[in-house]
C-alpha positions as CSV (number, residue, x, y, z in Angstrom):
1,M,133.8,243.3,217.9
2,F,133.8,243.8,214.1
3,N,133.2,247.4,214.1
4,R,135.9,248.1,216.9
5,L,138.3,246.3,214.6
6,K,137.2,247.8,211.5
7,S,137.6,251.4,213.1
8,L,141.4,250.6,213.7
9,F,142.1,251.0,209.9
10,E,139.3,253.6,209.2
11,S,140.3,256.5,211.5
12,P,143.7,257.7,212.2
13,E,142.6,259.4,215.2
14,A,141.6,256.1,216.8
15,S,143.7,254.9,219.6
16,P,143.7,251.2,218.6
17,E,145.0,248.2,220.7
18,T,148.0,246.9,219.3
19,E,146.8,243.3,219.6
20,D,143.9,244.0,217.5
21,K,146.0,245.7,214.7
22,L,148.3,242.8,214.8
23,S,145.4,240.5,214.6
24,I,144.1,242.2,211.5
25,A,147.2,242.7,209.7
26,A,148.3,239.1,210.2
27,A,144.6,237.8,209.2
28,A,144.7,240.3,206.2
29,L,148.1,238.7,205.0
30,L,146.8,235.1,205.5
31,T,143.5,235.9,203.7
32,H,145.7,237.3,200.7
33,A,147.9,234.1,200.7
34,A,144.7,231.8,200.7
35,R,143.0,233.7,197.7
36,L,145.9,234.5,195.6
37,D,145.7,231.5,193.4
38,G,142.3,232.3,192.6
39,Q,141.0,229.1,194.2
40,A,140.4,229.9,198.0
41,D,139.2,226.6,198.4
42,G,137.6,224.8,201.5
43,I,140.9,223.3,202.7
44,E,142.6,226.8,202.5
45,I,139.6,228.6,204.4
46,N,139.6,225.9,207.0
47,T,143.3,226.2,207.6
48,L,142.9,230.1,207.7
49,R,140.2,229.7,210.1
50,H,142.1,227.2,212.3
51,I,145.3,229.3,212.3
52,L,143.3,232.6,213.2
53,Q,141.2,230.9,216.0
54,D,144.2,229.1,217.6
55,G,146.6,231.8,217.2
56,F,144.5,234.7,218.7
57,S,142.5,232.6,220.9
58,L,139.1,233.6,219.4
59,S,135.8,232.1,219.8
60,E,134.1,230.9,216.4
61,D,132.0,234.0,216.2
62,E,135.1,236.2,216.7
63,T,137.2,234.1,214.0
64,Q,134.4,234.5,211.5
65,E,134.0,238.3,212.3
66,L,138.0,238.6,212.1
67,M,138.0,236.6,208.5
68,T,135.2,239.0,207.2
69,L,136.8,242.0,208.1
70,A,140.3,240.9,207.1
71,D,138.8,239.7,203.6
72,T,137.0,243.2,203.2
73,L,140.0,245.2,204.1
74,E,142.6,243.1,202.3
75,S,140.2,243.5,199.2
76,E,140.5,247.2,199.7
77,A,144.1,247.4,200.2
78,N,146.6,248.6,197.2
79,D,149.6,246.8,198.5
80,L,151.0,244.9,201.3
81,Y,152.8,247.6,202.9
82,R,149.6,248.6,205.1
83,W,150.0,245.2,206.7
84,T,153.7,244.4,207.0
85,K,154.3,248.1,208.5
86,V,152.3,246.9,211.6
87,I,154.0,243.6,211.5
88,N,157.4,245.0,211.4
89,A,156.3,247.7,214.2
90,H,155.3,245.1,216.8
91,Y,156.8,241.8,215.9
92,E,160.3,240.5,216.7
93,L,161.9,238.2,214.5
94,P,160.6,235.0,216.2
95,Q,157.1,236.1,215.8
96,K,157.7,237.0,212.1
97,I,159.1,233.5,211.5
98,V,155.7,231.9,213.0
99,L,153.8,234.2,210.9
100,V,155.6,233.1,207.7
101,E,155.3,229.5,208.6
102,K,151.5,230.1,208.9
103,L,151.4,231.6,205.5
104,W,153.0,228.7,204.2
105,M,150.5,226.4,206.0
106,V,147.8,228.4,204.0
107,V,149.2,228.4,200.7
108,L,150.5,224.6,201.1
109,S,147.4,223.4,202.7
110,D,145.6,222.3,199.3
111,G,148.6,220.3,198.2
112,R,150.0,222.4,195.6
113,L,152.1,225.4,195.4
114,D,151.2,228.2,192.7
115,D,154.0,230.3,191.4
116,Y,152.1,233.5,192.5
117,E,152.1,232.0,196.3
118,A,155.5,231.1,196.2
119,N,156.3,234.8,195.0
120,L,154.1,236.2,197.8
121,L,155.9,234.5,200.4
122,R,159.1,235.6,199.1
123,R,157.9,239.3,199.0
124,I,156.4,239.1,202.6
125,S,159.3,237.6,204.0
126,G,161.4,240.4,202.3
127,L,159.1,243.1,203.5
128,I,159.0,241.8,207.3
129,H,162.8,241.0,207.2
130,V,162.8,237.3,207.6
131,P,165.9,235.9,206.1
132,D,165.7,233.4,203.2
133,I,167.3,230.5,205.4
134,E,164.4,231.1,208.1
135,T,161.6,231.3,205.2
136,G,162.8,228.0,204.0
137,A,162.9,226.3,207.2
138,A,159.6,227.7,207.8
139,R,158.2,226.3,204.7
140,Q,159.7,223.0,205.5
141,R,158.1,222.9,209.0
142,A,154.7,223.8,207.5
143,A,155.0,221.0,205.0
144,T,155.8,218.8,207.9
145,N,152.9,219.7,209.9
146,L,150.6,219.3,206.8
147,G,152.0,215.8,206.2
148,L,153.4,217.0,202.8
149,N,156.8,215.6,203.4
């Protein structure tokens, strides 16, 4: 799986499956959010793992492979556009809102919100065309799901 997924972003000639591209793009954005504050602690990593495993119906091994690949590709990326263009090309607004909610869950899972994390969520929401009102509602749902309200 790892080699097949990795090839999606290495070779422009590859005819990748859309679901794999979406999985990698979403995982890369979630990974970026998890480590943005410089403290990708166990809580954020476990939240990320849970979101990926449940959201993409993966086994534990597949989840770990996706996390490893997303971490590698995200650390090599110069900007968010590589990931957000895939999301924009294939997700409708309701799916984008779910992604933003999952991003909020990752950054809020450690019980604190860093200014960089809040800025990242604003940027990603803007890049994938999620209205501010929906971003705020997604943040509230994420906080409620985490028991922070």
